Backbone as XML, in Angstrom:
<?xml version="1.0"?>
<chain id="A" units="angstrom">
  <residue number="1" name="UNK">
    <atom name="N" x="-6.722" y="1.042" z="-12.064"/>
    <atom name="CA" x="-7.201" y="-0.012" z="-11.189"/>
    <atom name="C" x="-6.144" y="-0.211" z="-10.104"/>
  </residue>
  <residue number="2" name="UNK">
    <atom name="N" x="-6.569" y="-0.159" z="-8.881"/>
    <atom name="CA" x="-5.677" y="-0.337" z="-7.741"/>
    <atom name="C" x="-6.046" y="-1.628" z="-7.020"/>
  </residue>
  <residue number="3" name="UNK">
    <atom name="N" x="-5.025" y="-2.399" z="-6.662"/>
    <atom name="CA" x="-5.254" y="-3.652" z="-5.938"/>
    <atom name="C" x="-4.536" y="-3.583" z="-4.599"/>
  </residue>
  <residue number="4" name="UNK">
    <atom name="N" x="-5.262" y="-3.932" z="-3.551"/>
    <atom name="CA" x="-4.738" y="-3.884" z="-2.200"/>
    <atom name="C" x="-4.801" y="-5.256" z="-1.559"/>
  </residue>
  <residue number="5" name="UNK">
    <atom name="N" x="-3.860" y="-5.489" z="-0.637"/>
    <atom name="CA" x="-3.810" y="-6.745" z="0.099"/>
    <atom name="C" x="-3.843" y="-6.430" z="1.588"/>
  </residue>
  <residue number="6" name="UNK">
    <atom name="N" x="-4.643" y="-7.204" z="2.319"/>
    <atom name="CA" x="-4.787" y="-7.006" z="3.755"/>
    <atom name="C" x="-4.154" y="-8.161" z="4.514"/>
  </residue>
  <residue number="7" name="UNK">
    <atom name="N" x="-3.696" y="-7.867" z="5.719"/>
    <atom name="CA" x="-3.188" y="-8.906" z="6.606"/>
    <atom name="C" x="-4.337" y="-9.827" z="7.009"/>
  </residue>
  <residue number="8" name="UNK">
    <atom name="N" x="-5.529" y="-9.256" z="7.092"/>
    <atom name="CA" x="-6.717" y="-10.001" z="7.502"/>
    <atom name="C" x="-7.540" y="-10.392" z="6.270"/>
  </residue>
  <residue number="9" name="UNK">
    <atom name="N" x="-8.013" y="-11.631" z="6.197"/>
    <atom name="CA" x="-8.753" y="-12.067" z="5.009"/>
    <atom name="C" x="-10.112" y="-11.381" z="4.832"/>
  </residue>
  <residue number="10" name="UNK">
    <atom name="N" x="-10.770" y="-10.998" z="5.903"/>
    <atom name="CA" x="-12.103" y="-10.383" z="5.818"/>
    <atom name="C" x="-12.110" y="-9.031" z="6.521"/>
  </residue>
  <residue number="11" name="UNK">
    <atom name="N" x="-11.406" y="-8.057" z="5.995"/>
    <atom name="CA" x="-11.322" y="-6.728" z="6.591"/>
    <atom name="C" x="-12.463" y="-5.853" z="6.072"/>
  </residue>
  <residue number="12" name="UNK">
    <atom name="N" x="-13.059" y="-5.068" z="6.957"/>
    <atom name="CA" x="-14.093" y="-4.099" z="6.586"/>
    <atom name="C" x="-13.558" y="-2.702" z="6.866"/>
  </residue>
  <residue number="13" name="UNK">
    <atom name="N" x="-13.746" y="-1.783" z="5.917"/>
    <atom name="CA" x="-13.378" y="-0.387" z="6.119"/>
    <atom name="C" x="-14.525" y="0.464" z="5.591"/>
  </residue>
  <residue number="14" name="UNK">
    <atom name="N" x="-14.540" y="1.730" z="5.971"/>
    <atom name="CA" x="-15.642" y="2.606" z="5.596"/>
    <atom name="C" x="-15.143" y="3.753" z="4.731"/>
  </residue>
  <residue number="15" name="UNK">
    <atom name="N" x="-15.921" y="4.085" z="3.719"/>
    <atom name="CA" x="-15.719" y="5.280" z="2.909"/>
    <atom name="C" x="-17.000" y="6.084" z="3.064"/>
  </residue>
  <residue number="16" name="UNK">
    <atom name="N" x="-16.893" y="7.195" z="3.771"/>
    <atom name="CA" x="-18.103" y="7.919" z="4.155"/>
    <atom name="C" x="-18.839" y="7.082" z="5.187"/>
  </residue>
  <residue number="17" name="UNK">
    <atom name="N" x="-20.084" y="6.790" z="4.919"/>
    <atom name="CA" x="-20.872" y="5.942" z="5.820"/>
    <atom name="C" x="-21.068" y="4.537" z="5.259"/>
  </residue>
  <residue number="18" name="UNK">
    <atom name="N" x="-20.467" y="4.256" z="4.109"/>
    <atom name="CA" x="-20.669" y="2.974" z="3.433"/>
    <atom name="C" x="-19.545" y="1.990" z="3.758"/>
  </residue>
  <residue number="19" name="UNK">
    <atom name="N" x="-19.893" y="0.783" z="4.198"/>
    <atom name="CA" x="-18.859" y="-0.229" z="4.459"/>
    <atom name="C" x="-18.353" y="-0.850" z="3.160"/>
  </residue>
  <residue number="20" name="UNK">
    <atom name="N" x="-17.071" y="-1.154" z="3.129"/>
    <atom name="CA" x="-16.433" y="-1.857" z="2.013"/>
    <atom name="C" x="-15.753" y="-3.079" z="2.603"/>
  </residue>
  <residue number="21" name="UNK">
    <atom name="N" x="-15.687" y="-4.160" z="1.837"/>
    <atom name="CA" x="-15.206" y="-5.435" z="2.367"/>
    <atom name="C" x="-14.090" y="-6.028" z="1.512"/>
  </residue>
  <residue number="22" name="UNK">
    <atom name="N" x="-13.058" y="-6.522" z="2.176"/>
    <atom name="CA" x="-12.030" y="-7.309" z="1.510"/>
    <atom name="C" x="-12.557" y="-8.733" z="1.348"/>
  </residue>
  <residue number="23" name="UNK">
    <atom name="N" x="-12.150" y="-9.400" z="0.302"/>
    <atom name="CA" x="-12.503" y="-10.793" z="0.086"/>
    <atom name="C" x="-11.216" y="-11.587" z="-0.077"/>
  </residue>
  <residue number="24" name="UNK">
    <atom name="N" x="-10.999" y="-12.533" z="0.829"/>
    <atom name="CA" x="-9.774" y="-13.351" z="0.830"/>
    <atom name="C" x="-8.516" y="-12.484" z="0.893"/>
  </residue>
  <residue number="25" name="UNK">
    <atom name="N" x="-8.619" y="-11.365" z="1.586"/>
    <atom name="CA" x="-7.471" y="-10.494" z="1.788"/>
    <atom name="C" x="-7.152" y="-9.585" z="0.619"/>
  </residue>
  <residue number="26" name="UNK">
    <atom name="N" x="-8.036" y="-9.485" z="-0.378"/>
    <atom name="CA" x="-7.804" y="-8.653" z="-1.564"/>
    <atom name="C" x="-8.954" y="-7.673" z="-1.769"/>
  </residue>
  <residue number="27" name="UNK">
    <atom name="N" x="-8.619" y="-6.498" z="-2.300"/>
    <atom name="CA" x="-9.633" y="-5.511" z="-2.650"/>
    <atom name="C" x="-9.147" y="-4.766" z="-3.889"/>
  </residue>
  <residue number="28" name="UNK">
    <atom name="N" x="-9.990" y="-4.680" z="-4.913"/>
    <atom name="CA" x="-9.645" y="-4.008" z="-6.165"/>
    <atom name="C" x="-10.643" y="-2.883" z="-6.393"/>
  </residue>
  <residue number="29" name="UNK">
    <atom name="N" x="-10.136" y="-1.704" z="-6.762"/>
    <atom name="CA" x="-11.012" y="-0.551" z="-6.961"/>
    <atom name="C" x="-10.407" y="0.440" z="-7.949"/>
  </residue>
  <residue number="30" name="UNK">
    <atom name="N" x="-11.278" y="1.274" z="-8.519"/>
    <atom name="CA" x="-10.866" y="2.416" z="-9.333"/>
    <atom name="C" x="-11.255" y="3.730" z="-8.646"/>
  </residue>
  <residue number="31" name="UNK">
    <atom name="N" x="-12.024" y="3.629" z="-7.578"/>
    <atom name="CA" x="-12.567" y="4.782" z="-6.872"/>
    <atom name="C" x="-11.469" y="5.503" z="-6.086"/>
  </residue>
  <residue number="32" name="UNK">
    <atom name="N" x="-11.284" y="6.792" z="-6.362"/>
    <atom name="CA" x="-10.214" y="7.559" z="-5.710"/>
    <atom name="C" x="-10.429" y="7.715" z="-4.210"/>
  </residue>
  <residue number="33" name="UNK">
    <atom name="N" x="-11.681" y="7.836" z="-3.768"/>
    <atom name="CA" x="-11.961" y="7.945" z="-2.334"/>
    <atom name="C" x="-11.590" y="6.647" z="-1.612"/>
  </residue>
  <residue number="34" name="UNK">
    <atom name="N" x="-11.887" y="5.520" z="-2.232"/>
    <atom name="CA" x="-11.532" y="4.227" z="-1.643"/>
    <atom name="C" x="-10.016" y="4.045" z="-1.611"/>
  </residue>
  <residue number="35" name="UNK">
    <atom name="N" x="-9.339" y="4.448" z="-2.676"/>
    <atom name="CA" x="-7.875" y="4.337" z="-2.730"/>
    <atom name="C" x="-7.246" y="5.172" z="-1.628"/>
  </residue>
  <residue number="36" name="UNK">
    <atom name="N" x="-7.759" y="6.385" z="-1.421"/>
    <atom name="CA" x="-7.238" y="7.260" z="-0.368"/>
    <atom name="C" x="-7.468" y="6.647" z="1.009"/>
  </residue>
  <residue number="37" name="UNK">
    <atom name="N" x="-8.657" y="6.091" z="1.239"/>
    <atom name="CA" x="-8.962" y="5.466" z="2.531"/>
    <atom name="C" x="-8.078" y="4.243" z="2.760"/>
  </residue>
  <residue number="38" name="UNK">
    <atom name="N" x="-7.894" y="3.431" z="1.737"/>
    <atom name="CA" x="-7.075" y="2.221" z="1.864"/>
    <atom name="C" x="-5.606" y="2.554" z="2.093"/>
  </residue>
  <residue number="39" name="UNK">
    <atom name="N" x="-5.136" y="3.628" z="1.486"/>
    <atom name="CA" x="-3.734" y="4.024" z="1.647"/>
    <atom name="C" x="-3.414" y="4.453" z="3.071"/>
  </residue>
  <residue number="40" name="UNK">
    <atom name="N" x="-4.426" y="4.845" z="3.828"/>
    <atom name="CA" x="-4.192" y="5.299" z="5.201"/>
    <atom name="C" x="-4.296" y="4.172" z="6.229"/>
  </residue>
  <residue number="41" name="UNK">
    <atom name="N" x="-4.697" y="2.970" z="5.814"/>
    <atom name="CA" x="-4.852" y="1.854" z="6.751"/>
    <atom name="C" x="-3.509" y="1.180" z="7.026"/>
  </residue>
  <residue number="42" name="UNK">
    <atom name="N" x="-3.277" y="0.829" z="8.281"/>
    <atom name="CA" x="-1.992" y="0.264" z="8.703"/>
    <atom name="C" x="-1.785" y="-1.173" z="8.237"/>
  </residue>
  <residue number="43" name="UNK">
    <atom name="N" x="-2.835" y="-1.968" z="8.180"/>
    <atom name="CA" x="-2.695" y="-3.390" z="7.862"/>
    <atom name="C" x="-2.997" y="-3.698" z="6.401"/>
  </residue>
  <residue number="44" name="UNK">
    <atom name="N" x="-2.888" y="-2.675" z="5.548"/>
    <atom name="CA" x="-3.193" y="-2.827" z="4.127"/>
    <atom name="C" x="-2.013" y="-2.314" z="3.313"/>
  </residue>
  <residue number="45" name="UNK">
    <atom name="N" x="-1.672" y="-3.042" z="2.250"/>
    <atom name="CA" x="-0.607" y="-2.579" z="1.364"/>
    <atom name="C" x="-1.067" y="-2.686" z="-0.081"/>
  </residue>
  <residue number="46" name="UNK">
    <atom name="N" x="-0.596" y="-1.769" z="-0.897"/>
    <atom name="CA" x="-0.944" y="-1.776" z="-2.319"/>
    <atom name="C" x="-0.005" y="-2.727" z="-3.032"/>
  </residue>
  <residue number="47" name="UNK">
    <atom name="N" x="-0.557" y="-3.620" z="-3.836"/>
    <atom name="CA" x="0.264" y="-4.656" z="-4.461"/>
    <atom name="C" x="0.432" y="-4.465" z="-5.957"/>
  </residue>
  <residue number="48" name="UNK">
    <atom name="N" x="-0.261" y="-3.538" z="-6.568"/>
    <atom name="CA" x="-0.148" y="-3.349" z="-8.009"/>
    <atom name="C" x="0.855" y="-2.268" z="-8.381"/>
  </residue>
  <residue number="49" name="UNK">
    <atom name="N" x="1.479" y="-1.646" z="-7.407"/>
    <atom name="CA" x="2.361" y="-0.518" z="-7.667"/>
    <atom name="C" x="1.528" y="0.745" z="-7.647"/>
  </residue>
  <residue number="50" name="UNK">
    <atom name="N" x="2.131" y="1.842" z="-7.418"/>
    <atom name="CA" x="1.399" y="3.097" z="-7.297"/>
    <atom name="C" x="1.371" y="3.791" z="-8.652"/>
  </residue>
  <residue number="51" name="UNK">
    <atom name="N" x="0.599" y="3.288" z="-9.567"/>
    <atom name="CA" x="0.572" y="3.756" z="-10.949"/>
    <atom name="C" x="0.179" y="5.228" z="-11.061"/>
  </residue>
  <residue number="52" name="UNK">
    <atom name="N" x="-0.807" y="5.665" z="-10.296"/>
    <atom name="CA" x="-1.331" y="7.011" z="-10.453"/>
    <atom name="C" x="-0.389" y="8.087" z="-9.923"/>
  </residue>
  <residue number="53" name="UNK">
    <atom name="N" x="0.430" y="7.765" z="-8.961"/>
    <atom name="CA" x="1.269" y="8.782" z="-8.345"/>
    <atom name="C" x="2.686" y="8.819" z="-8.908"/>
  </residue>
  <residue number="54" name="UNK">
    <atom name="N" x="2.979" y="7.953" z="-9.874"/>
    <atom name="CA" x="4.312" y="7.963" z="-10.460"/>
    <atom name="C" x="4.447" y="9.166" z="-11.383"/>
  </residue>
  <residue number="55" name="UNK">
    <atom name="N" x="5.567" y="9.833" z="-11.289"/>
    <atom name="CA" x="5.828" y="10.948" z="-12.176"/>
    <atom name="C" x="6.364" y="10.403" z="-13.499"/>
  </residue>
  <residue number="56" name="UNK">
    <atom name="N" x="5.980" y="10.996" z="-14.606"/>
    <atom name="CA" x="6.505" y="10.511" z="-15.884"/>
    <atom name="C" x="8.001" y="10.779" z="-15.975"/>
  </residue>
  <residue number="57" name="UNK">
    <atom name="N" x="8.706" y="9.851" z="-16.575"/>
    <atom name="CA" x="10.149" y="10.013" z="-16.699"/>
    <atom name="C" x="10.452" y="10.957" z="-17.853"/>
  </residue>
  <residue number="58" name="UNK">
    <atom name="N" x="11.436" y="11.780" z="-17.660"/>
    <atom name="CA" x="11.829" y="12.737" z="-18.679"/>
    <atom name="C" x="13.093" y="12.219" z="-19.336"/>
  </residue>
  <residue number="59" name="UNK">
    <atom name="N" x="13.022" y="12.106" z="-20.636"/>
    <atom name="CA" x="14.200" y="11.635" z="-21.364"/>
    <atom name="C" x="15.066" y="12.836" z="-21.740"/>
  </residue>
  <residue number="60" name="UNK">
    <atom name="N" x="16.345" y="12.669" z="-21.568"/>
    <atom name="CA" x="17.269" y="13.726" z="-21.954"/>
    <atom name="C" x="17.936" y="13.340" z="-23.258"/>
  </residue>
  <residue number="61" name="UNK">
    <atom name="N" x="18.265" y="14.346" z="-24.024"/>
    <atom name="CA" x="18.927" y="14.085" z="-25.300"/>
    <atom name="C" x="20.392" y="13.796" z="-25.050"/>
  </residue>
  <residue number="62" name="UNK">
    <atom name="N" x="20.895" y="12.861" z="-25.795"/>
    <atom name="CA" x="22.325" y="12.564" z="-25.700"/>
    <atom name="C" x="23.119" y="13.610" z="-26.454"/>
  </residue>
  <residue number="63" name="UNK">
    <atom name="N" x="24.199" y="13.981" z="-25.870"/>
    <atom name="CA" x="25.087" y="14.915" z="-26.538"/>
    <atom name="C" x="26.150" y="14.105" z="-27.259"/>
  </residue>
  <residue number="64" name="UNK">
    <atom name="N" x="26.348" y="14.431" z="-28.494"/>
    <atom name="CA" x="27.372" y="13.695" z="-29.237"/>
    <atom name="C" x="28.737" y="14.260" z="-28.867"/>
  </residue>
  <residue number="65" name="UNK">
    <atom name="N" x="29.664" y="13.362" z="-28.755"/>
    <atom name="CA" x="31.014" y="13.809" z="-28.405"/>
    <atom name="C" x="31.804" y="14.038" z="-29.691"/>
  </residue>
  <residue number="66" name="UNK">
    <atom name="N" x="32.300" y="15.230" z="-29.841"/>
    <atom name="CA" x="33.107" y="15.567" z="-31.016"/>
    <atom name="C" x="34.511" y="15.873" z="-30.550"/>
  </residue>
  <residue number="67" name="UNK">
    <atom name="N" x="35.428" y="15.291" z="-31.238"/>
    <atom name="CA" x="36.837" y="15.527" z="-30.879"/>
    <atom name="C" x="37.589" y="16.157" z="-31.997"/>
  </residue>
</chain>
């Protein structure tokens, strides 16, 4: 689930030929096409963090020190 915030309270954007609407400056979606379109807009920012694009962290094993 991706949540976006707009500078404008009632922003309209298009995905394909279909209009999508912000409500009170917020828009929530799971649709990848909508997320891609929203990520390219200048007056819109993602507020939930970029969960899908984060790379998983790799844990390294600790080496024991022997003296």
